[in-house]
C-alpha positions, 0 to 999 in steps of 0.5 A: 884312085889311092885307097881312102875315103874321099869326102866330096862337096856337091852343088847346093843347087846349080849343077855348074857349081861342081868342081872339076876335081869332084868330077874326077874323083866321082868318076874314078873311085870304086864306089860312091855313097850318097844320102839319097841315090836318086838325088845323087843320080841327077848330078852323076847323069848330068856329067855322064858318070856311072859309079857304083852307087850305095846309100849312106844315111842316118838309118843305115849308117852303122851297117854302111860304115862296116861295108865301107871299112871292108871296102877300104881294107880290100884296097878300094877307094870310096867317095862320100857325098850328101844331097847337097853341099859339103858332107858332115855339115848337119849330116851323120858323115862325121861318124864315118870319117872318125871310124875311117881314121881310127882304122888307119885309112886316109881321109881326103877332103874335096872342097866345094859348095857350102850353103852356110858359107854362101849365106855368110857371104851374102848376109852383109854381116861380120864374117871375121868370126862366125859360129855355125849352130846347125838347126835349132830345136823345133820346140820353143822351150828348147830353142830358147834355151839353145839361143840363151847358150849362144847369146854371149858368143862374140861372133856372127851366128849361122843357122839352118832352118825350115820354112814352117818354123822360120817365123817362130825361130826369128821371133825367139831370136829377137826375144833372146838375142836382142836387137841384132841385124840378121839376114835370111838367104834361101834357095841359094844358087837356084832360080828363085834365090833370095836374100832378105836383110833387117833386124831380127824383129823385122824379119820375124814380122815379115815372115809371120805376115808372108807365111812360110817360105819355100826352099832351103834356108840359111839364117845369119845373125850379127854379133852382139852389139858393142856396149858404148863405154863413156870416158869416165868408165874408160878413164877409171879402168885405165888408171887401174892398169896404167902401171903396166904401160900405155900399150898394155893398158890400152890393149887390156881396155880393148879386151875388157871394155870392147872400146877401139884400140886407138881410142884406148891408146890415145886416152891412156897417153893423155892420162900418163901425161897428166900423172 
């Protein structure tokens, strides 16, 4: 293998979701660094792979980074994996990647399974724009403050959450983000995979009544609802910008008021003809 750091995605549940390229890399690199070598060993043993295995996690990261940089300097190839999914997503791997880049070594992504993307896919919510916000703070005050900072983001929001905090987090989302659609995806790709959809308030009530669910949980929240703009408001805005032309005026109305482009364009044409 060419010298470099190979950032390898691993299955989030079903071991069949590993890619052929990931298996090639894990079987060929000089050494593999994993969050938990016991978890990594299950995957490696399933495919008969016997690489030199080391730990890289938040408690030994500083020391392990020096080891990895020394290995790369000696011409070795190194793979980084997490317990499940794509490394660097809610784990300390980005500091290693940054250090490797700063020291002039190559970083190679080996893409594959990702819980946040799988959750987005099954949510049924808009996926053209989304923001991954990781884990919210565990305490309510900090959690609500974080949600207030996300309230105006014009995109679907994706979070990771633990079972014991799920109902409280959903209740805070309903209080801060308002009447939005949401989806809870848990145990993705595993035997008891489940997706539940509804309003944030409905989901909060369900998990408050049912108790904490088990497993890894992805929370997806729909984007802010588009405010309904009446004809009078639209006309007033268009008259103020119509001198720039029908197309430009309709585009500015779409961006400023959130109205559909076709509606804004049709109304701008009518106002121009009436002038």
